[in-house]
Rosetta silent file (secondary structure, phi, psi, omega in degrees, C-alpha in Angstrom):
SEQUENCE: MTPPPRSWPDRLRRAVDPYVAALLATVVLAALLPASGRAGGAIGGAADLAIGLLFFLYGARLSTRQAVDGLRQWKLHLVVGASTFALFPLLGLAASGLVPFALTEGLCTGLLFLCVVPSTVQSSIALTSTARGNVPAAICAGTYSSLFGMAATPLLAAWLIGSTAQFSARGAMAVAVELLLPFLAGQLLRRWVAGFVGRHKRAIGLLDRGAILLVVYTAFSRGVSEGIWQQVTPVRLAALVCLCGALLAVVLGVTSFAARRLGFGRQDRIAIVFCGSNKSLATGLPMAAVLFGASAGPVILPLMLYHQIQLMVCAVIAGRWSRDDRTETVPATVEVAAVR
SCORE:     score description
SCORE:     0.000 S_00000001
   1 L     0.000  131.428 -177.157  -49.622   20.044   -2.263 S_00000001
   2 L   -75.712  125.477 -179.468  -46.248   20.879   -0.827 S_00000001
   3 L   -66.998  151.904  179.599  -44.534   17.773    0.651 S_00000001
   4 L   -66.780  147.475 -179.269  -43.546   17.968    4.338 S_00000001
   5 L   -64.127  144.059 -179.124  -39.938   18.935    4.994 S_00000001
   6 L   -78.077  144.444  176.984  -37.601   16.029    5.512 S_00000001
   7 L   -72.493  163.439  179.432  -36.045   15.393    8.931 S_00000001
   8 H   -62.432  -40.666  176.424  -32.258   15.590    9.340 S_00000001
   9 H   -59.142  -38.622 -179.413  -31.923   11.768    9.737 S_00000001
  10 H   -67.105  -43.904  178.037  -33.818   11.329    6.462 S_00000001
  11 H   -60.577  -40.720 -179.204  -31.616   13.907    4.723 S_00000001
  12 H   -66.270  -40.181  178.075  -28.504   12.162    6.030 S_00000001
  13 H   -63.329  -36.565  179.187  -29.672    8.773    4.761 S_00000001
  14 H   -74.513  -32.589 -177.622  -30.259   10.264    1.309 S_00000001
  15 H   -74.903  -39.868 -176.460  -26.923   12.098    1.280 S_00000001
  16 L   -94.309  113.335 -179.070  -24.788    9.174    2.349 S_00000001
  17 L   -65.270  133.999 -177.220  -24.936    6.359   -0.153 S_00000001
  18 H   -58.052  -35.529 -179.320  -25.477    2.992    1.581 S_00000001
  19 H   -71.654  -36.989  175.349  -22.694    1.338   -0.350 S_00000001
  20 H   -65.681  -37.450  174.878  -20.202    4.069    0.549 S_00000001
  21 H   -59.815  -41.314  177.437  -21.313    3.607    4.168 S_00000001
  22 H   -63.776  -37.055  176.972  -20.484   -0.070    3.792 S_00000001
  23 H   -62.649  -46.149 -179.546  -17.059    0.826    2.440 S_00000001
  24 H   -62.845  -38.329  175.793  -16.396    3.086    5.402 S_00000001
  25 H   -63.578  -37.164  178.596  -17.568    0.314    7.789 S_00000001
  26 H   -64.661  -39.086  177.482  -15.149   -2.035    6.074 S_00000001
  27 H   -61.961  -44.605  178.891  -12.293    0.432    6.713 S_00000001
  28 H   -61.816  -42.505  179.444  -13.257    0.559   10.397 S_00000001
  29 H   -62.195  -41.950  177.901  -13.381   -3.256   10.540 S_00000001
  30 H   -64.897  -33.888  179.415   -9.895   -3.469    8.970 S_00000001
  31 H   -71.447  -36.962 -177.571   -8.608   -0.954   11.543 S_00000001
  32 H   -85.454  -39.141 -175.320  -10.074   -2.894   14.488 S_00000001
  33 L  -131.237   68.526 -179.947   -9.629   -6.458   13.204 S_00000001
  34 L   -70.094  144.113  175.880   -6.965   -6.499   10.475 S_00000001
  35 L   -79.625  128.937 -178.869   -6.240   -9.737    8.676 S_00000001
  36 L  -143.281  169.468  177.999   -2.614  -10.828    9.184 S_00000001
  37 H    63.714 -138.837 -178.286   -0.483  -13.979    8.958 S_00000001
  38 H   -66.880  -35.814  179.707   -2.122  -16.952    7.256 S_00000001
  39 H   -64.317  -40.161  178.259   -5.550  -15.354    7.431 S_00000001
  40 H   -63.535  -40.160  178.668   -4.208  -12.270    5.652 S_00000001
  41 H   -65.969  -41.612  178.886   -2.642  -14.411    2.959 S_00000001
  42 H   -63.218  -44.128  179.249   -5.851  -16.375    2.422 S_00000001
  43 H   -66.526  -37.435  177.292   -7.981  -13.214    2.254 S_00000001
  44 H   -63.167  -39.675  176.353   -5.470  -11.633   -0.092 S_00000001
  45 H   -65.507  -39.405  178.398   -5.678  -14.642   -2.423 S_00000001
  46 H   -65.348  -37.911  177.557   -9.493  -14.472   -2.308 S_00000001
  47 H   -63.350  -39.338  177.047   -9.350  -10.766   -3.129 S_00000001
  48 H   -62.479  -42.630  177.436   -7.213  -11.469   -6.198 S_00000001
  49 H   -63.658  -39.690 -178.433   -9.721  -14.083   -7.415 S_00000001
  50 H   -66.402  -35.989  179.455  -12.575  -11.669   -6.752 S_00000001
  51 H   -66.261  -43.042  176.776  -10.869   -8.947   -8.812 S_00000001
  52 H   -60.358  -44.243  177.646  -10.492  -11.349  -11.765 S_00000001
  53 H   -61.778  -42.133 -179.972  -14.158  -12.344  -11.478 S_00000001
  54 H   -55.269  -48.277 -176.627  -15.174   -8.718  -11.259 S_00000001
  55 H   -75.896  -27.522  172.833  -13.519   -7.831  -14.569 S_00000001
  56 H   -63.821  -42.848  176.982  -14.776  -10.984  -16.235 S_00000001
  57 H   -65.134  -35.657  175.957  -18.308   -9.872  -15.406 S_00000001
  58 H   -60.613  -44.514  179.423  -17.589   -6.381  -16.706 S_00000001
  59 H   -63.460  -37.390 -178.043  -16.559   -7.926  -20.016 S_00000001
  60 H   -71.065  -27.363 -178.172  -19.599  -10.193  -20.128 S_00000001
  61 H   -87.723  -19.906 -174.331  -21.990   -7.222  -19.589 S_00000001
  62 L   -75.396  122.719  175.986  -20.463   -4.864  -22.116 S_00000001
  63 L   -81.039  113.276 -179.950  -22.387   -4.690  -25.387 S_00000001
  64 H   -63.699  -40.065 -179.378  -19.806   -4.489  -28.192 S_00000001
  65 H   -61.656  -41.122  179.055  -22.399   -3.248  -30.678 S_00000001
  66 H   -64.509  -38.761  179.980  -23.408   -0.417  -28.339 S_00000001
  67 H   -67.668  -37.609  179.301  -19.790    0.628  -27.884 S_00000001
  68 H   -69.828  -43.591 -178.852  -19.203    0.666  -31.672 S_00000001
  69 H   -60.617  -27.875 -177.454  -22.400    2.614  -32.370 S_00000001
  70 H   -75.905   -7.177  179.523  -21.274    5.362  -29.954 S_00000001
  71 H   -61.278  -19.118 -177.155  -18.291    6.209  -32.128 S_00000001
  72 H   -63.225  -26.587 -179.890  -20.462    8.647  -34.055 S_00000001
  73 H  -101.502   48.774 -173.793  -20.139   11.157  -31.181 S_00000001
  74 H   -62.617  -30.939 -179.368  -16.347   11.065  -31.157 S_00000001
  75 H   -65.933  -41.862  179.258  -16.007   14.803  -30.357 S_00000001
  76 H   -62.609  -40.997 -178.791  -17.957   14.391  -27.125 S_00000001
  77 H   -69.458  -32.210  176.124  -15.822   11.380  -26.147 S_00000001
  78 H   -63.844  -41.789  178.973  -12.632   13.293  -26.858 S_00000001
  79 H   -64.507  -44.255  178.587  -13.722   16.065  -24.470 S_00000001
  80 H   -65.310  -41.494  178.849  -14.578   13.554  -21.739 S_00000001
  81 H   -65.177  -37.141  176.891  -11.324   11.697  -22.293 S_00000001
  82 H   -64.157  -38.950  176.313   -9.326   14.971  -22.122 S_00000001
  83 H   -63.618  -48.489 -173.914  -10.953   15.776  -18.831 S_00000001
  84 H   -69.107  -43.943 -170.324  -10.451   12.320  -17.336 S_00000001
  85 H  -111.833    0.369  176.682   -6.863   11.638  -18.508 S_00000001
  86 H  -126.290  -56.815  179.379   -5.364   15.067  -19.068 S_00000001
  87 H   -59.005  -51.601 -178.504   -7.117   17.773  -16.910 S_00000001
  88 H   -57.091  -52.081  179.654   -7.297   15.590  -13.812 S_00000001
  89 H   -58.213  -36.996  179.632   -3.577   14.544  -13.923 S_00000001
  90 H   -65.196  -43.088  177.883   -2.493   18.204  -14.382 S_00000001
  91 H   -64.998  -36.769  175.004   -4.551   19.200  -11.363 S_00000001
  92 H   -61.843  -42.042  177.996   -3.094   16.293   -9.413 S_00000001
  93 H   -64.580  -37.586  178.209    0.421   17.416  -10.209 S_00000001
  94 H   -66.783  -37.218  179.570   -0.453   20.921   -8.992 S_00000001
  95 H   -71.322  -23.100 -179.697   -1.823   19.515   -5.726 S_00000001
  96 H   -65.847  -12.540  175.947    1.331   17.527   -5.153 S_00000001
  97 H   -71.095   -9.276 -179.758    3.007   20.789   -4.236 S_00000001
  98 H   -83.471   -2.887  173.313    1.125   20.637   -0.948 S_00000001
  99 L   -81.098  132.578    1.721    3.454   17.885    0.334 S_00000001
 100 L   -98.097   15.136 -172.447    4.442   17.865    3.209 S_00000001
 101 L   -69.431  -47.165 -177.897    2.386   20.910    4.385 S_00000001
 102 L  -114.078  -26.488 -176.599   -1.114   19.438    3.907 S_00000001
 103 L  -122.398  149.061  169.148   -0.555   15.923    2.533 S_00000001
 104 L   -83.414  169.731  175.946    1.716   13.028    3.342 S_00000001
 105 H   -60.442  -40.949  179.673    3.559   11.266    0.526 S_00000001
 106 H   -62.035  -45.549  179.448    1.108    8.360    0.780 S_00000001
 107 H   -69.032  -33.020  177.546   -1.958   10.553    0.524 S_00000001
 108 H   -66.395  -39.883  174.850   -0.442   12.519   -2.352 S_00000001
 109 H   -58.265  -44.348  178.495    0.149    9.211   -4.135 S_00000001
 110 H   -63.758  -37.362  178.004   -3.493    8.357   -3.610 S_00000001
 111 H   -65.528  -42.667  176.472   -4.566   11.775   -4.938 S_00000001
 112 H   -65.106  -38.726  177.034   -2.475   11.320   -8.052 S_00000001
 113 H   -65.364  -41.440  175.439   -3.880    7.846   -8.543 S_00000001
 114 H   -51.621  -41.894 -173.520   -7.422    9.245   -8.165 S_00000001
 115 L   -72.893  -11.702  179.749   -6.599   11.640  -11.034 S_00000001
 116 L  -112.391    3.797  179.739   -5.754    8.822  -13.490 S_00000001
 117 L   -75.431  145.957  179.709   -8.703    6.498  -12.715 S_00000001
 118 L   -65.700  170.525  176.269  -11.306    6.138  -15.549 S_00000001
 119 L   -75.179  169.087  178.857  -14.728    7.718  -15.459 S_00000001
 120 L   -81.088  169.764  171.758  -17.811    5.965  -14.161 S_00000001
 121 L  -115.940  -64.813 -171.840  -20.473    4.155  -16.176 S_00000001
 122 H   -65.601  -45.120 -177.541  -23.521    3.581  -13.971 S_00000001
 123 H   -66.515  -39.982  178.920  -23.382    6.753  -11.901 S_00000001
 124 H   -61.811  -40.770  177.105  -22.777    8.934  -14.954 S_00000001
 125 H   -62.289  -46.706 -177.924  -25.740    7.347  -16.724 S_00000001
 126 H   -62.820  -43.322 -179.570  -27.994    7.860  -13.727 S_00000001
 127 H   -65.651  -43.082  178.666  -26.960   11.472  -13.226 S_00000001
 128 H   -62.812  -42.347  179.058  -27.261   12.281  -16.936 S_00000001
 129 H   -63.673  -43.225 -177.536  -30.741   10.697  -17.073 S_00000001
 130 H   -63.461  -37.528  178.754  -31.894   12.582  -13.989 S_00000001
 131 L   -83.964    1.322  178.305  -30.727   15.884  -15.525 S_00000001
 132 L    65.207   43.305  177.397  -32.351   14.938  -18.828 S_00000001
 133 L   -98.335 -164.699 -176.539  -29.110   14.815  -20.765 S_00000001
 134 L   -83.361   91.858 -176.605  -27.840   12.569  -23.565 S_00000001
 135 H   -65.189  -47.334  178.004  -27.998    9.117  -21.894 S_00000001
 136 H   -54.431  -40.018  178.986  -26.692    7.091  -24.905 S_00000001
 137 H   -66.016  -38.400  178.009  -23.660    9.397  -25.047 S_00000001
 138 H   -65.309  -39.513  179.433  -23.055    8.910  -21.296 S_00000001
 139 H   -61.926  -48.170 -178.166  -23.191    5.149  -21.694 S_00000001
 140 H   -69.975  -37.480 -179.539  -20.626    5.187  -24.486 S_00000001
 141 H   -64.144  -42.962  178.299  -18.387    7.799  -22.810 S_00000001
 142 H   -66.298  -39.616  179.280  -18.214    5.780  -19.611 S_00000001
 143 H   -63.239  -49.424 -178.844  -17.588    2.575  -21.548 S_00000001
 144 H   -63.307  -37.141 -178.614  -14.780    4.079  -23.647 S_00000001
 145 H   -65.569  -40.181  178.650  -13.218    5.607  -20.562 S_00000001
 146 H   -65.386  -44.073 -178.477  -13.172    2.238  -18.775 S_00000001
 147 H   -64.952  -48.858 -179.344  -11.677    0.482  -21.778 S_00000001
 148 H   -64.829  -33.249 -179.475   -9.043    3.138  -22.418 S_00000001
 149 H   -62.860  -27.525 -179.568   -8.297    3.314  -18.716 S_00000001
 150 H   -62.240  -28.165  175.180   -7.060   -0.296  -18.610 S_00000001
 151 H   -98.818  -41.325 -173.275   -4.030    0.902  -20.571 S_00000001
 152 H   -71.451  -39.629 -175.786   -3.926    4.610  -19.721 S_00000001
 153 H   -62.123  -48.907  178.480   -4.272    4.343  -15.929 S_00000001
 154 H   -63.895  -37.210 -179.463   -1.163    2.148  -15.349 S_00000001
 155 H   -68.428  -44.556 -179.827    0.919    4.242  -17.819 S_00000001
 156 H   -69.256  -35.201  177.265   -0.141    7.566  -16.318 S_00000001
 157 H   -64.495  -39.396  176.649    0.395    6.210  -12.806 S_00000001
 158 H   -62.913  -37.101 -179.902    3.907    5.118  -13.783 S_00000001
 159 H   -74.125  -46.836 -175.842    4.591    8.629  -15.121 S_00000001
 160 H   -78.938  -36.283 -172.466    3.081   10.636  -12.265 S_00000001
 161 L  -103.857  -38.084  176.121    3.913    8.416   -9.329 S_00000001
 162 H    60.113 -133.304 -173.517    6.882    6.346  -10.487 S_00000001
 163 H   -91.474    3.944 -176.648    8.755    4.654   -7.680 S_00000001
 164 H   -66.919  -20.619  178.739    7.342    6.829   -4.868 S_00000001
 165 H  -127.585   35.257 -179.273    4.829    4.178   -3.988 S_00000001
 166 L    60.115   31.694  177.830    6.736    1.026   -5.015 S_00000001
 167 L   -82.982  143.063 -176.872    5.108    1.274   -8.393 S_00000001
 168 L  -149.957  170.579  174.959    6.885   -0.649  -11.171 S_00000001
 169 H   -62.560  -27.493  176.390    6.500   -2.029  -14.723 S_00000001
 170 H   -62.022  -36.848  178.311    5.710   -5.329  -13.038 S_00000001
 171 H   -66.823  -37.748  176.857    2.619   -3.718  -11.551 S_00000001
 172 H   -63.211  -40.504  177.340    1.558   -2.506  -14.992 S_00000001
 173 H   -65.968  -33.523  179.803    1.944   -6.012  -16.368 S_00000001
 174 H   -64.705  -30.739  175.762   -0.141   -7.327  -13.502 S_00000001
 175 H   -62.918  -41.871  179.341   -3.005   -5.106  -14.710 S_00000001
 176 H   -63.622  -39.482 -175.110   -2.869   -6.874  -18.074 S_00000001
 177 H   -77.984  -44.248 -170.454   -2.833  -10.311  -16.495 S_00000001
 178 H   -91.615  -19.842 -176.903   -5.287   -9.818  -13.601 S_00000001
 179 H  -115.283  -52.815 -174.240   -7.657   -7.272  -15.138 S_00000001
 180 H   -68.396  -44.877 -177.742   -7.453   -7.131  -18.947 S_00000001
 181 H   -62.362  -45.839  175.054   -7.344  -10.894  -19.587 S_00000001
 182 H   -59.597  -40.030  178.352  -10.483  -11.638  -17.462 S_00000001
 183 H   -59.483  -47.231  179.899  -12.215   -8.718  -19.209 S_00000001
 184 H   -66.336  -34.492  176.861  -11.372  -10.043  -22.661 S_00000001
 185 H   -63.274  -40.719  178.403  -12.473  -13.541  -21.573 S_00000001
 186 H   -62.265  -40.932  177.920  -15.826  -12.051  -20.550 S_00000001
 187 H   -64.009  -44.675 -179.107  -16.158  -10.402  -23.958 S_00000001
 188 H   -64.939  -33.949 -177.639  -15.296  -13.617  -25.806 S_00000001
 189 L   -95.720    4.797 -175.003  -17.735  -15.676  -23.742 S_00000001
 190 H   -58.016  -34.638  179.873  -20.452  -13.007  -23.702 S_00000001
 191 H   -55.996  -33.954 -174.365  -22.519  -14.873  -26.268 S_00000001
 192 H   -98.899  -26.540 -173.264  -22.994  -17.732  -23.867 S_00000001
 193 H  -105.240  -15.025 -176.170  -22.972  -15.986  -20.469 S_00000001
 194 H   -61.406  -35.886 -179.878  -24.761  -12.678  -21.159 S_00000001
 195 H   -65.030  -42.832  178.619  -28.196  -14.206  -20.782 S_00000001
 196 H   -64.247  -44.248  179.030  -27.316  -15.669  -17.359 S_00000001
 197 H   -61.443  -38.608 -179.012  -25.788  -12.360  -16.265 S_00000001
 198 H   -69.515  -33.448  179.809  -28.868  -10.467  -17.430 S_00000001
 199 H   -76.570  -18.628 -177.815  -31.226  -12.802  -15.570 S_00000001
 200 L  -122.948   44.740 -174.559  -29.309  -12.450  -12.308 S_00000001
 201 H   -60.750  -43.006 -173.419  -28.502   -8.757  -12.285 S_00000001
 202 H   -67.692  -45.434 -179.909  -29.308   -8.305   -8.588 S_00000001
 203 H   -64.586  -39.623  179.385  -27.197  -11.269   -7.396 S_00000001
 204 H   -68.550  -36.901  177.095  -24.303  -10.224   -9.616 S_00000001
 205 H   -61.571  -40.575  177.349  -24.546   -6.650   -8.443 S_00000001
 206 H   -66.379  -36.331  176.492  -24.184   -7.919   -4.849 S_00000001
 207 H   -65.172  -40.715  176.436  -21.260  -10.039   -5.964 S_00000001
 208 H   -58.725  -48.543 -174.259  -19.598   -6.992   -7.516 S_00000001
 209 H   -69.604  -39.272  176.217  -19.962   -4.973   -4.388 S_00000001
 210 H   -59.931  -39.822  178.355  -18.881   -7.837   -2.147 S_00000001
 211 H   -65.458  -38.099  178.765  -15.714   -8.239   -4.185 S_00000001
 212 H   -69.426  -38.576  175.888  -14.872   -4.557   -3.824 S_00000001
 213 H   -58.974  -41.319  179.261  -15.506   -4.660   -0.101 S_00000001
 214 H   -62.789  -41.423  177.770  -13.075   -7.589    0.099 S_00000001
 215 H   -62.252  -43.768 -179.863  -10.456   -5.601   -1.825 S_00000001
 216 H   -63.723  -43.804 -179.259  -10.881   -2.644    0.533 S_00000001
 217 H   -61.996  -41.543  179.977  -10.621   -4.849    3.641 S_00000001
 218 H   -64.935  -45.797 -178.103   -7.457   -6.509    2.328 S_00000001
 219 H   -62.263  -44.951 -177.590   -5.818   -3.177    1.367 S_00000001
 220 H   -74.518  -29.293  174.165   -6.592   -1.497    4.672 S_00000001
 221 H   -59.446  -44.930  178.769   -5.590   -4.571    6.678 S_00000001
 222 H   -66.931  -36.171 -179.928   -2.167   -4.343    5.090 S_00000001
 223 H   -66.720  -36.233  177.126   -2.147   -0.603    5.670 S_00000001
 224 H   -63.503  -38.487  178.038   -2.882   -1.015    9.351 S_00000001
 225 H   -65.249  -25.377  179.455    0.099   -3.338    9.643 S_00000001
 226 L   -96.851    5.723  176.762    2.241   -0.599    8.105 S_00000001
 227 L    77.392   40.931 -178.199    0.901    2.115   10.443 S_00000001
 228 H   -61.885  -39.795 -176.409   -1.377    3.949    8.003 S_00000001
 229 H   -72.284  -13.001  172.557   -3.390    5.622   10.774 S_00000001
 230 H   -76.956  -24.470 -179.425   -0.265    7.142   12.211 S_00000001
 231 H   -85.481  -33.527 -173.515    0.143    8.942    8.889 S_00000001
 232 L   -99.368   87.023  177.347   -3.482   10.037    8.391 S_00000001
 233 L   -80.672  162.201  177.731   -4.175   12.459   11.228 S_00000001
 234 H   -53.797  -37.885 -178.275   -7.543   14.286   11.531 S_00000001
 235 H   -68.127  -43.983  178.336   -5.962   17.476   10.190 S_00000001
 236 H   -63.272  -38.777  179.896   -4.531   15.619    7.171 S_00000001
 237 H   -64.578  -43.295  178.239   -7.888   13.896    6.592 S_00000001
 238 H   -61.433  -41.965  179.887   -9.704   17.266    6.674 S_00000001
 239 H   -64.261  -39.152  179.219   -7.200   18.718    4.202 S_00000001
 240 H   -65.079  -42.105  178.143   -7.748   15.724    1.900 S_00000001
 241 H   -61.780  -43.097  179.826  -11.550   16.160    1.982 S_00000001
 242 H   -62.124  -43.344  179.647  -11.096   19.860    1.117 S_00000001
 243 H   -63.788  -40.957  177.947   -8.759   19.016   -1.764 S_00000001
 244 H   -63.195  -42.250  177.543  -11.177   16.429   -3.159 S_00000001
 245 H   -63.926  -41.374  179.108  -13.988   18.944   -3.008 S_00000001
 246 H   -65.573  -39.458  177.177  -11.858   21.621   -4.686 S_00000001
 247 H   -59.383  -47.066  178.963  -10.774   19.138   -7.370 S_00000001
 248 H   -63.145  -42.692 -177.550  -14.391   18.311   -8.195 S_00000001
 249 H   -61.813  -44.159  179.043  -15.407   21.969   -8.247 S_00000001
 250 H   -62.169  -46.957 -176.914  -12.605   22.887  -10.693 S_00000001
 251 H   -66.126  -38.399  177.534  -13.368   20.000  -13.037 S_00000001
 252 H   -61.676  -41.408  179.400  -17.102   20.701  -13.022 S_00000001
 253 H   -68.375  -42.817 -179.023  -16.417   24.331  -13.903 S_00000001
 254 H   -67.173  -48.457  179.661  -13.902   23.571  -16.632 S_00000001
 255 H   -60.560  -40.549  177.801  -15.994   20.856  -18.310 S_00000001
 256 H   -63.570  -44.973  179.872  -19.102   23.035  -18.240 S_00000001
 257 H   -64.429  -47.018 -177.538  -17.260   26.033  -19.692 S_00000001
 258 H   -63.364  -42.235 -177.481  -15.444   23.942  -22.370 S_00000001
 259 H   -66.270  -34.662  178.378  -18.628   22.135  -23.474 S_00000001
 260 H   -73.472  -41.418 -179.249  -20.438   25.437  -23.922 S_00000001
 261 H   -68.104  -29.524  178.934  -17.597   27.141  -25.766 S_00000001
 262 L   -81.724    1.283  173.067  -17.242   24.131  -28.090 S_00000001
 263 L    83.189   19.019  176.760  -20.855   24.504  -29.138 S_00000001
 264 L   -71.229  149.471  173.993  -22.402   21.320  -27.666 S_00000001
 265 L   -71.509  171.997 -175.308  -26.150   21.246  -27.109 S_00000001
 266 H   -61.556  -43.391 -178.144  -27.621   21.169  -23.650 S_00000001
 267 H   -66.104  -38.233  178.107  -28.080   17.367  -23.471 S_00000001
 268 H   -69.714  -35.522  179.955  -24.533   16.737  -24.653 S_00000001
 269 H   -63.373  -38.922  179.127  -23.153   19.324  -22.186 S_00000001
 270 H   -62.249  -44.095  179.265  -24.849   17.441  -19.334 S_00000001
 271 H   -63.483  -41.143 -178.575  -23.257   14.154  -20.396 S_00000001
 272 H   -65.053  -43.057 -178.150  -19.837   15.814  -20.711 S_00000001
 273 H   -63.053  -48.984 -177.165  -20.007   17.411  -17.261 S_00000001
 274 H   -70.996  -44.759 -178.300  -20.975   14.250  -15.422 S_00000001
 275 H   -71.065  -31.916 -178.903  -18.830   11.787  -17.367 S_00000001
 276 H   -81.251  -13.421 -177.554  -15.832   14.178  -17.332 S_00000001
 277 H  -110.649  -16.084 -178.086  -15.931   14.854  -13.583 S_00000001
 278 L   -89.600  149.087  178.461  -16.785   11.460  -12.104 S_00000001
 279 L  -121.545  144.734 -175.645  -14.248    8.791  -11.159 S_00000001
 280 L   -85.652  116.580  176.030  -14.870    5.044  -10.991 S_00000001
 281 H   -74.941  -40.120 -174.881  -14.685    3.386   -7.606 S_00000001
 282 H   -68.628  -31.442  176.633  -15.402   -0.087   -8.985 S_00000001
 283 H   -87.541  -38.698 -175.105  -12.554    0.106  -11.499 S_00000001
 284 H   -66.415  -43.754 -177.959  -10.155    2.194   -9.431 S_00000001
 285 H   -62.666  -48.064  176.876  -10.081    0.059   -6.277 S_00000001
 286 H   -63.591  -36.190  176.541   -9.134   -3.227   -7.957 S_00000001
 287 H   -61.793  -42.019  178.833   -6.550   -1.400  -10.074 S_00000001
 288 H   -63.263  -40.622  179.567   -4.982    0.093   -6.929 S_00000001
 289 H   -63.230  -37.698  179.581   -4.872   -3.320   -5.280 S_00000001
 290 H   -75.963  -41.654 -174.099   -3.055   -4.781   -8.288 S_00000001
 291 H   -73.814  -38.250 -171.528   -0.742   -1.881   -8.891 S_00000001
 292 H  -110.506  -13.490  175.380    0.294   -1.058   -5.319 S_00000001
 293 H    57.829 -128.428 -178.109   -0.158   -4.295   -3.443 S_00000001
 294 H   -61.582  -17.990  179.203    0.604   -3.899    0.245 S_00000001
 295 H   -91.028    8.816 -172.479    0.855   -0.095   -0.186 S_00000001
 296 H   -74.722  -17.320 -175.781   -2.709    0.258   -1.474 S_00000001
 297 H   -51.634  -65.371 -179.269   -4.253    1.331    1.876 S_00000001
 298 H   -67.410  -20.685 -176.157   -3.482    5.092    1.797 S_00000001
 299 H   -69.549  -39.308 -174.261   -3.722    5.074   -2.026 S_00000001
 300 H   -83.825  -12.672 -177.218   -7.422    4.173   -2.129 S_00000001
 301 H   -62.344  -47.463  179.482   -8.509    6.584    0.616 S_00000001
 302 H   -61.608  -36.260 -179.316   -8.678    9.723   -1.650 S_00000001
 303 H   -66.949  -40.349  178.643  -10.666    7.826   -4.280 S_00000001
 304 H   -62.967  -43.051  179.801  -13.219    6.675   -1.670 S_00000001
 305 H   -66.230  -46.904 -178.755  -13.618   10.225   -0.351 S_00000001
 306 H   -60.191  -39.994 -176.956  -13.879   11.761   -3.842 S_00000001
 307 H   -62.977  -41.289  178.675  -16.476    9.201   -4.877 S_00000001
 308 H   -67.074  -41.024  179.520  -18.797   10.101   -1.995 S_00000001
 309 H   -63.988  -44.342 -176.371  -18.348   13.844   -2.618 S_00000001
 310 H   -65.141  -37.247  178.698  -19.052   13.471   -6.342 S_00000001
 311 H   -62.580  -46.342 -176.410  -22.246   11.507   -5.678 S_00000001
 312 H   -67.532  -48.380 -176.077  -23.625   14.082   -3.248 S_00000001
 313 H   -67.542  -47.346 -175.424  -22.651   17.169   -5.266 S_00000001
 314 H   -69.719  -29.501  177.129  -23.582   15.818   -8.693 S_00000001
 315 H   -66.423  -38.776  175.181  -26.942   14.493   -7.434 S_00000001
 316 H   -63.914  -46.016  179.269  -27.797   18.034   -6.323 S_00000001
 317 H   -62.112  -45.079  179.889  -26.704   19.486   -9.637 S_00000001
 318 H   -60.693  -41.978  177.634  -28.624   16.854  -11.641 S_00000001
 319 H   -62.637  -40.630 -179.164  -31.794   17.596   -9.677 S_00000001
 320 H   -67.726  -42.968  178.848  -31.438   21.327  -10.269 S_00000001
 321 H   -65.297  -33.178  177.458  -30.844   20.878  -13.996 S_00000001
 322 H   -64.562  -42.482  179.230  -33.839   18.592  -14.210 S_00000001
 323 H   -70.738  -30.672 -179.265  -36.077   21.285  -12.692 S_00000001
 324 H   -72.831  -24.164 -176.545  -34.536   23.960  -14.964 S_00000001
 325 L   -82.388  111.233 -177.126  -35.367   22.056  -18.121 S_00000001
 326 L   -97.491    2.145 -177.474  -38.843   23.179  -19.233 S_00000001
 327 L   -86.389  -18.118 -178.144  -38.817   21.374  -22.563 S_00000001
 328 L  -103.492  140.748  177.729  -39.527   17.923  -21.101 S_00000001
 329 L  -107.701  -18.246  178.826  -42.881   17.058  -19.557 S_00000001
 330 L  -102.479  119.232 -179.056  -42.150   13.522  -18.410 S_00000001
 331 L   -69.812  145.134  177.572  -39.685   13.403  -15.543 S_00000001
 332 L  -107.299  112.788 -175.415  -36.703   11.059  -15.852 S_00000001
 333 L  -120.356  118.058  176.407  -35.936    9.443  -12.518 S_00000001
 334 L  -133.083  133.520 -178.802  -33.022    7.050  -12.139 S_00000001
 335 L   -71.219  136.299 -179.475  -31.514    6.082   -8.849 S_00000001
 336 L   -69.399  125.240 -178.692  -27.890    7.114   -8.555 S_00000001
 337 L   -75.770  158.503 -175.721  -25.732    3.976   -8.596 S_00000001
 338 L   -94.358  -18.362 -176.829  -23.110    3.520   -5.911 S_00000001
 339 L  -123.734  166.169 -175.166  -20.335    2.050   -7.968 S_00000001
 340 L    67.259    0.000    0.000  -18.516    2.894  -11.158 S_00000001
């Protein structure tokens, strides 16, 4: 029996991820009621603590054995890494030629930062599973990208962006202190805290998202004080959305073509396409807050837009690939995660 067609409100609810909607609502709240003065300082301090806790939990949840076992598919991980940390930055450099015609300096900085952020973990796994691809490879590829990104993202940002957004070596050191050390602490204490984290997945997931919302609110509150909305006109915003869509389209095409030419099987190609084209919101936002401080407002905007576009487009692609695969009889259904 053919299911009844969905109404437009229902389609909209499915297209717009609830968590991304919460992020956008947070931006609106920061624009209307920005935190300043003592309140801004207190919220900024709370955001710093939340970032440290966020990465501690990432470390506590990461299975070291699983990460080591995934080394057997090193060729696949090299292709994903090349897309994430080489192809994206090159495309970002090409897009920087649109300043000042389509982008402001601040938005260009954000676009460049988007291009050096690691790949996702949860969303890539969900999309790969839905499309009936190699899920273990997606898990390991996302994990390796996040680990490598802790060093690669600050270094690539320093190379691509430099001093144009008040970026400095001090910011790179802050990543080690505020992100890497809590992550390593989580790994060292995993033996004792992993059980607690596993038993309270839902509560910790809400804590993760709440921490990121706090980071967004803090960054955009500072941006409002600096006149961010005078820089981001509707025309500039529309141009940024088009650029994010074009960036995703190019990377999807290149990763698909490269995976096929390199002789990967269908399941591996699916993992490569999704892991190589997705960018992590959960890792990128805290990194931007640490690296750029008060200038993080316009920097995180391209990443937020790209994340929503990648979820919508890749969910459609995953569904189509799932229907095209006639070799499987049991459908694999995994809800697309909103973060990472």
